[in-house]
Every structure is written in structure tokens, then in C-alpha cells.
C-alpha positions, 0 to 999 in steps of 0.5 A: 500500500502506498503511503501518502499524506492523509486528507487532514494533512493535505487540508492543513498544508493548504491552509498555510499555503502549500498544495501537495498535489504531487502525490508524494509517496513515503517509505512508512508512516513515520517518514510521512509524519516527520515530513509533514511536521517539518513542512508545517513548521516552515509554512507557519514560520513563513505565515508569521513573517507575512503577517508581521510584514503587512502589520509593519508596512500595510498594503492593499488587500489583493482582492481590492487591488485586482478590482482596481486593476481590472476597472482601470483597464476596462474604463480605458477600453470605454466601459462604464462601471456600474454598481447595482443592488445585491438583491435580485427579485424573484421575477428578474431571476425567472427571466433568466429561467431560474425558477424553483425547479432550476438547480441554481434555485436551491443554492440561493439565499432567500431574503423574503418571499420575493427577493434573494441575495443575487446569485449572479450579476446578469439580471441587473446588468440586463436591466441597466444595459436596456435603460442606457440604450434609450440614451445613445445610438452607439454601443453600450459597454458596462461592467460591474464588480460585486459580491454574489451569493450561493449555498456551496459545499465546503471546499477549496474551490468555492465560496458562499460569498464571492466576487464577480466581474461581469462585462457586456457590450451591446451593439458591438462594432465588428464580430461579436465573438472576436470582440468577446475574445478581445475583452477576455484578453484585456481582463486576463492581462490586467490580472497578470495571467496571459496563458489560458485557453477558451473552450465552448461548453453547454449552459443551462442558462445561455445554451452555449458559453465560451469558458476561460480555462487555466489548466483544468480550472474554469475562471470565466464564462462568456456568451454572445447574443441575441439569444432566447433570454433577450426578449424578456429583458427587451433586448433585440440586438447583438451583444457579448459578455463574460463573467469572471470569478475574482477569488479563483483568479487570485488563487491560481495566479498566486498559487494559494491552493485554496480559494478561501484564502483570497476573498472576504474572510475572518481567517485570512488576510492577503492569504495569510492565516490569522487564527 
């Protein structure tokens, strides 16, 4: 029988910044445990140095810094930044085909019998995009960065409160697919991850999406219209848009091993464990 790190040991190492996915094999349990103890001692010392460093010389939170980098890049590209409420009405979600028989419905946090904490930014952006159309004949280019909420199983890859970036260009000039690819490139360059691949996937909501992959991890999903959802929002022209999960981008960029270290937390600051 191969002797490897136990699941609790792997989880503990991830909490402090290592991700032992190399499937190390040990001669016996004593060697494994000795290696684990040494690794944990080094990781905890590094963690403590990191905490002391940002206490003595404060820095901007990584998530906030990333939001600002992306916002600057998109504004320079002609996008308008918007901020919409964190509540989604039951009726607006129904326009996205998210009704009580949809799998995502069971993941949503209800506020009352008519509202939920938003599980996505798209319904609000549809609304704002349509209203801005009344004020211009040219392209309508908007984006939002904000919290979304879903009931998730506890894992290293999901958060119940996470940060989305969604951008959309309605009435784009030129080919919508190429525009979408270009906007994805702008965001990924702002993040600092130039190496990624684009994969087409089926979608419950959008029928087909263009997903952004870093290795085996999906970090974004894009789509182009017109599509079947558009008439419900009074949208009748071509558009392209994409949504990114920012905490997952940070996790992969900085090799954190767990998305829990990257976002809003009582246990971590900038990836360092404080409890």
C-alpha cells in the first residue's frame, strides 16, 4: 500500500499555503509524519513573517487591488462601471429561467418571499444595459464588480460569498465573438495571467458559453447574443459578455491552493492565516 499524506494533512498544508498535489509517496508512516511536521513548521514560520510584514508596512488587500486593476483597464477600453443592488427579485431571476425547479434555485439565499441575495450579476446588468440604450445610438459597454451569493459545499474551490466581474457590450462594432475574445484578453492581462485557453461548453442558462480555462480550472464564462433570454429583458440586438470569478483568479495566479484564502474572510488576510 502506498503511503501518502492523509486528507487532514493535505487540508492543513493548504491552509498555510502549500498544495501537495504531487502525490508524494513515503517509505512508512513515520517518514510521512516527520515530513509533514517539518513542512508545517516552515509554512507557519513563513505565515508569521507575512503577517508581521503587512502589520509593519500595510498594503492593499489583493482582492481590492485586482478590482482596481481590472476597472482601470476596462474604463480605458470605454466601459462604464456600474454598481447595482445585491438583491435580485424573484421575477428578474425567472427571466433568466431560474425558477424553483432550476438547480441554481436551491443554492440561493432567500431574503423574503420575493427577493434573494443575487446569485449572479446578469439580471441587473440586463436591466441597466436596456435603460442606457434609450440614451445613445452607439454601443453600450458596462461592467460591474460585486459580491454574489450561493449555498456551496465546503471546499477549496468555492465560496458562499464571492466576487464577480461581469462585462457586456451591446451593439458591438465588428464580430461579436472576436470582440468577446478581445475583452477576455484585456481582463486576463490586467490580472497578470496571459496563458489560458477558451473552450465552448453547454449552459443551462445561455445554451452555449465560451469558458476561460487555466489548466483544468474554469475562471470565466462568456456568451454572445441575441439569444432566447433577450426578449424578456427587451433586448433585440447583438451583444457579448463574460463573467469572471475574482477569488479563483487570485488563487491560481498566486498559487494559494485554496480559494478561501483570497476573498472576504475572518481567517485570512492577503492569504495569510490569522487564527
